[in-house]
N, C-alpha and C positions, 0 to 999 in steps of 0.2 A: 291251736297250741297242743303240743303233745302233754298229755296228763298220765300216760302210762309208759311202758318200756318199748312197746312195739311201734310199728309203722301203721298209720292210718291208711284206709283205703285210698287208692288213687284212681287213675282212669281204668275203666273197664276194658275187657278184651273185645271191644266192639268190631274188630276186624273179622271176628268169627260170625257176626250177625250178617255181614254183607252177602256171603254165599248163600244163606238162607233167603235173604230178600231177592236176590237174583234168581234163585230157583222158583220162589213164588211167582215172580214176574214171568218167568219162562212158562210155568205151569198155566198161568192166566192166559197168555198169548196162544198157547197150544189149545186150550179149551175154546177160546174165541174163534180160532181157525177151524176147529173141528165142529162147532156148534151147528152151523147151517147143514152140514152133512148128516147129522144124526137122524135115525128113524124117528117115526112118531111116537114109538113107545121105547123107553130106555129102562135099564135096570134099576130097580128100587131095593132089592135085597139079594145078597149073594150068599148061598149056603154052601155046605160041603160038596153037594152034588152040582153046583153051578147056580146060575141065576134062577130063583124061584119065586120072584115077584117082579111085576113091571109097573111102570107108571107112565102117564103122558109126558111127553118131552117138555121140559120147563127149565128155567135157569136155576132155580133152587136145587133140584135134584141133579141136574147136569153138572153144576159147578160145586157139588158137595165137597169133593176132595180139596178143591181150592180154598173153600171157606174153612174146612177143617184145619188146613195148614196155616191159613191166615190167623186162626184163633190160637194154634199152638205156638206160632211165631210170636204173637203179641204177649202170650202168657210167659213163655220162656225169656223173652227180653225183659219183661217186668221183673221176673224172679232174679235174672242176672244183675239188673240195675239195683235191686234191693240188696242183693248180696255184696255188691261193690261199695254200697254206702253204709253197711252196717259196721259199727265199731267192733273189731275183732278183739278176741280175748286178750291178746298180748298188749292192746292199746287202752284197756280199761283203766280208769283212774287208779292210781296207787292206794287211794283211801278206800276203794271198794272192799268190803269185808268178804269173808270166805263164802258166805251165804249168797251174796249178790253174784260172786264168780261162779258158784255152783249152779244157780239159776240160769246164768248166761250160758253155761255149758250144756245144761239139760235142754235149753230151747233151741240148741243147734247153731249158736253163734259160731262163725269161723274162728279158727285158732289164730290165724295171722292174716294180713292184708294180702299177702301172697297167696295163701290158701283160698281166700275169698275170690281172687281173680281166677285161680285155676278152676274153682267150682263154677263160676260164671261162665268161663270159656267152655267147660264140660257141657253146661246146659245148652249153649248155643250150638255146640257140635252135635248134641243129641237132637236138637230141633232139625238140623240140616238132615241128618240120617232119617229122621221120621218123615221128612218131605221125600226123600229118595224112596222110602217104603210106600208111599202114596202113588208113585209114578205108575207101577203096574196096574193099580187101580183105576188110575186116570185112563190108561190104554183101554181097559175093560169098559169103562163108562162111556168112552167116546168112539167106539167101534161103529163104523158105518152101517154094518149089517146087524139085524136083531137075532142074536144067538144066545141060547142058554148055557152053551159050553164055555167053561173056564180052563184054559190050559194049565197043566200042572206048574209050569214055570212061573205063573203069576203068584201062586201061593208060595213056592219056594223063594222067589225074589222078595216078596213082601215080608215074609217071616225072617228071612236072613237079614234084611235091612233093619227090620225092628229090633232083633236081637242085638245087632251091632250098635243100634242107637243107645242101648243101655250101658254099654261098656265105658264110655267117657265119664258119664255121671257116677257110676258105681266106683270107678277108680278114683275119682276126685273126692267122693265122700269118704271112701275108705282111708285115703291118706290123710284128710282132714281129721277123721276120727282118731287116727293114731297120733297126730300132732296134738289134739285136744287132751287125749289121755296122758300123753307124755307132760304136757303143761300142768295138768291136774296133779300128776304125781310130784312135779317140782314145787307147785304151790303147797301141797300137803306137807312136803318136807320142810319148806320155808316157814310154814306155820306151826311147826311142832314146838317152837319156843326155844329161847336161848337164855343162858344164865352167864353173866359176866363175860359175854362174847363167846362162850363155849356151848356146844349143843347140850340141851337139858335132858 
């Protein structure tokens, strides 16, 4: 039952989770196909000058990029689910006082259900692009030859994809912050008080 003036969160934008899951599956299959061909020593740490530490071949280190992406996928999916289930500011009970609304604003509650879905979709898009950023590192980890050299394109592609991954989330949070600020201004004006139906 609606107790406020806004729309309660509905279905989340889970279509954006599917590409991330497909990428995770493809990454896993790629790693499984490459694993038998890996040398006995594989990269353990990559510094600015290339691979500067090695370790014995093992599933834990060989599949580190896959495990990292699986973790970020689970984390972002959980955050997206939480966002779509949170009651937005415009759906808060009409009886909520201004302090409760201020607290809800301060803790980052979405302004509207639509904003919550946009933010959830942005998180899932960010996760997808983070997976793309890991692909050059997968290639580096799964090379058949043991080489300390790291081509410059690996760094360029990784950094570019990582920076691109920040764009959807920053845009969605910025839009929501503007909506919350606008709603806070409206609430402040409404709470200024009236006398005989006229502004006081």
